[in-house]
C-alpha positions, 0 to 999 in steps of 0.5 A: 479427496487426495489430501496427501498431495504435497503439491497443494502445500504452497497453495495452502500456505499462500491462502492463509498468508493473504487471509492474514494480510487482508485482516491486518490492513483493514484492521489498520484503517478500513477507511483508507483507499489504499488499504481497501484497494490493497485488500481487494488485490490480496483477496484475488491472490487469496482466491487464486491460491484457494482455488489452486488448493482445491484443484490439487485436492480434487477427487474428480475431473468435474470438481477440478474443472470447477476450480480451474475455471475459478482460477481463471476468474482471478486471472481475468479480474487481476489487471484492473485491480493491479493497475488501480493499486499501482496508480495510488501507491504509495500516496492515496491522495493521487488522482486516478484517471477515469480510464481505470473504470474502462479497464474494470469494464473490459475485465467484467466483459471478459468474465461474462464471456468466461462464465458462459463459454469454454473459450478460456478453459476447455477442461482439465487433465490429470498429471503428477501434481494433480489436475491441471488446466487445459486452456481453451482456444483463447486461453493464451490471450487471457494470460497475455492480458494479465502479463501485459498489464502486470508489466504496465503496473511495474512501469507505473511504479518505476515512474513513481520511483524516479519522480519521488524524492522522498526516502520513505516512498522510495523504500515502499516502491522498491519493495513492491516493484521487486515483489511484482517482478518476482511474481511476474517472472514465476507465473510467466515462465512456469505457468504460461510459457509451458503452454506455448512450448507444448508442455501444459503439464509442467508444475506452475510456480504461481503460489510459491511466487505468491508466498515470496511476494507476501514475505517481501510485502510483510518486510515492507510493512514492518520496515517501511510501514506501507499501511498506516492510519490515514489522517482525517480530512478537514475542508479548508477555505479556498482562499487560505494558503498554508505556508511552505516548509518546516518550523521547529519552535518552542511549544508556546510559539508552536501552539500559537502558530498552529492555532493561527492556521486553524483560524485561517481555515487551512486543513490542519492535523495535530500529532501529539505525544501527550494526551489528545483530550488535554491537547484539544482543550489547550488548543481550544478547538473541537473540530481539529483532528488530534491523533495521539501517537501512543494510540496510533502505535500498537507498540512503543517501539513503533513510535519513532519509525511510524511517525514519519509515515503518518506525517508523510501521508498527511502532507500529501494534500495541499494547504495542510499545516501539521503540528508534531507536539512533544517531539522531545518525548519521542526522539533523542537529540540525534534522532530528532535531527535524523527525523528532520532530515527525513522530512526535508526530503518531502516535497512540501507543496504549500504545506507546513510542518510545525515541530514543537519542543518544550526544551531546546536540544542543543543545536536543533533550532539552528539545524539547517533544514534546507541546506540554505536556510535555518529553521525558524524561531521567534 
């Protein structure tokens, strides 16, 4: 086995990079639909990278052919997973058309054809970078299949970018659009185009593109907290409606207001900077999800940046009332103003965010949240 082949290095790096990604996002929240779909997408990139690694290291045409066919498996399965991911990103509560299952079905059908014929991969050839794939009579069409749905996925993300007014979502979408665009350009012009122009022995920059994409996603996770613990869902009575907007209230009033929504049957969630069990006892409700911010954030320095993302995720479902308890323990006066301004950009559809304060930082209760109205205090 030619373990000294330097052209295998990008594939090796990409393999371990996506292995770490899968572990990270499933550790954050295994039950999150977005995290699971993202893990499936990363698993295909990992499988593709590992197969290319093994193809570069192969010491016989038979072994190289096996791994070349394995790469084609990843290419065939990529389109439906990619489309599914872009449909639910960045909000996991968006509805997905049942047509997505038809796309999964078409990929499984193509996979069956691939596993039982040489229509997509005819063989391998030796050249300076190791063994490379020789496409079958319909191999070009499979590359076009992936290219078409990659472009569709980027257009879906761009549409979401245009429609959203939330700065958090804009940052997340921008990073994923950039990452997918880079991968598409690298794979198309170095992995697919050479086959069209009669140069199948060109070195494909697929795994280097995966590395760049991974680094961009790593930045997005750090900067925009793309994957956060998803709030537990509580059933709400159909007749009960949460109020719309943001209320900044003294703590006693905030607790009373939140309890009123609990009693009315609305979907409710509490994020607290205090002890979660003590907060539950104070609310005198056992079934309400109370998320202790200290436990949700692995580092204290993450609290200020992670809270907006957790609240944003929770507010994407209608008829929801959220209590942020003890905000003054997390934010300074100026930071709280910035946080409230960020929350203002959310499209609260019949939802309510209640921010409780034990003390009144100067001017916070009079802060103009909507541009034409004041936060409520009674």
